[in-house]
N, C-alpha and C positions, 0 to 999 in steps of 0.2 A: 975610665976605660969604656969605650963604646961597645955595645953588644949587638949581635946580628939581629935585625928586626924580624919579627914573626911574619911568616908568609900568610897572606890572607886569601889568596886564590890558589886552592889546591886543584888537583886534577879533576875531582868531581864537579867543582864549580866551573872550572874552565870548560869542561866537556858539556855541561848543561847550557852555558851561555853560547858556546860555539854551535851547538846543535840548534838552538833557537835561531841564531843568525841565519843558518842555512835553510830554515824551514818557512820563515815568514814571507808572505806575499805582500803585505801592507808595510811599506818601508817606514811610515810614520809611527805605526804601532810598534814596530820592531825597535825604533829608537827609544820610545817611551819605556818599553820593557828592558832594553839594554841598560839605560842609565839607572833604572830602579834596581836591576839585578846587581850592578856594580856597587851601588850604595849599600845594598844588603850584604854582599860578600865582604866588602872592605869595612863595613860598619862606620861609614863616613856620613857627613852631613848632606852632601849634594853632589850632583853630576849634571852635565849638560852637553848637548851636541850643537855645535855651530857649523853650518855649512857655508862654503865660500862661493859666491856668485861672481865669476870672472867677468861677466858682462858689466856688472855694476861695481866691480872691485870692492866687494863688501861682504862681511860675515852676517849670517842670519841665524838667530837662535831658533832651531827647529823643535827641540824638546829639552826638558829638564826635569829633575826630580830634587825636591828639597830646597828650591830657590823661589823667592817671591816673584810675582809678576813685575813688581817695580824693578827689582834687580835685573830680571831678564830683559826688560825694555831698554836697559842701558848697555846694549852690546857695543863694545868699543869699535871705533872706525878702524878699518884695516890699515896697517902701515908696515914698513920694513922692520919695525920694532918687533913684530911677531917672529921670534926666532924659530918657532915651530914651522913657519912657512919658508923662511929664508934658508934654514939649515935642513929642514925635514926631519928634525929630531925632537924628542920630548923635552919639555922645559919644566923645571920644578921650582916652586916658590915655597921655601921652608917656613918663612914667617913674613907675611905681607908688611907688617909694621916696620920691619928692618930692611926692606928691599927697595933699592932706588928705582927699579923698573916699574913700580906700582904708581899709577896716576890717579886713580879714583879711590883712594884709601877710605874716605868717609863712607862711601856706598858699601865697600867691603866690610868695614867695621860694623855698620848698621845691620848688615846681613848676618853677622856673627861668623865670618870666615877668617881663618888664620893662615891656611896653607893650601896649595893647589898643585896638581900635576896636570899639565896640558900636553896631550899626545896628538900628533897629526893623524888625520884620517886620510890614508893614501891609497892610490891605485897606481901601481908601478911607481914612476917618478912624479906623478901628479898629486898634488895635495888638494883634497876636496873639502877639508874642513878640520875641525878640532873636537876632540873628546876631552872634556875638562872634568877633573875630579877635585872636589873641595872638602876640606875638613875644618872643623871648628877649633882645632888645636894643632900645634906643630906636630908633625909626624915624620917618622923615618920609614921610608919604603924599602921593602926587600927587592933586590935586583930582579928576581924571578917574577915578582908581581908586576914590575914595570914592563918586563918583556911580555908577560901575558896580556896586559892591557894594550900594548902596542900591536900584538897579533890580532886581538879582537877588533881594534880600530881598523886594521888592514882588511879584515874580513868584512867589516861594515862598509868599507870603501868599495870592495868588490860587489857587494849587494847594490850599492848606489849606482855603480857603473852598469851593472847588468840590468837594473830597473830602467835606467835611462835608455839603454839600447833596446830593451823590449818595447818601451813606449814608442821609440822611433820606428821600429819595425811594424808595430801595429798601425801607426799613421801611414806608413808607406803602403802596407797591405790594403788599408781602407781607400787610399788614393788610387791604387792600381785597380781596385774593384769598381771604381767610378769611371774608368776609362772605357771608351767604346772598344768592342772586341777587335775591330780592325787594327787598333793601335797596339794591341797586345800580340799580334802575330809575330812570331819569331822570338819572342821574349821568354816563352815557356818551353820546356822540353817536350 
């Protein structure tokens, strides 16, 4: 008889991580602290954030915790195989050794990984990347933990979008500041 798995992310942990997401100015440092906090809360081996570059049609590993540089350098090529992108839903690998979706089992085995939860980082309907949680043993996740991770990934997606918009506005403001004053007539109230 299966028993209900223990929740790992309670309200205090969720609140602390959410609060941190809303306060960071440095998006890279936020990612580093996010994956570390998730590993600590879940008591798991590793986590990583992969962002999708739609110009290059490729995933980039932007930060990780608990994974070797060698493993991080082996980011898989993006394909329609990534259900997280095609469906926009989380994907769970209970045991890599028995899953036909796994292509690089040798690298996974060498890294000491057994299971993974991959959650899309979204902003509205756009998928910006993946938040991946790895464990060294097979684990059963509580439904509420999966929902909490999904919400945190969406919050991170909002931060990414806002950061990009802020960078764009800063560039526009700088460009406008270089225009001759005669060209700005009628543009400002």
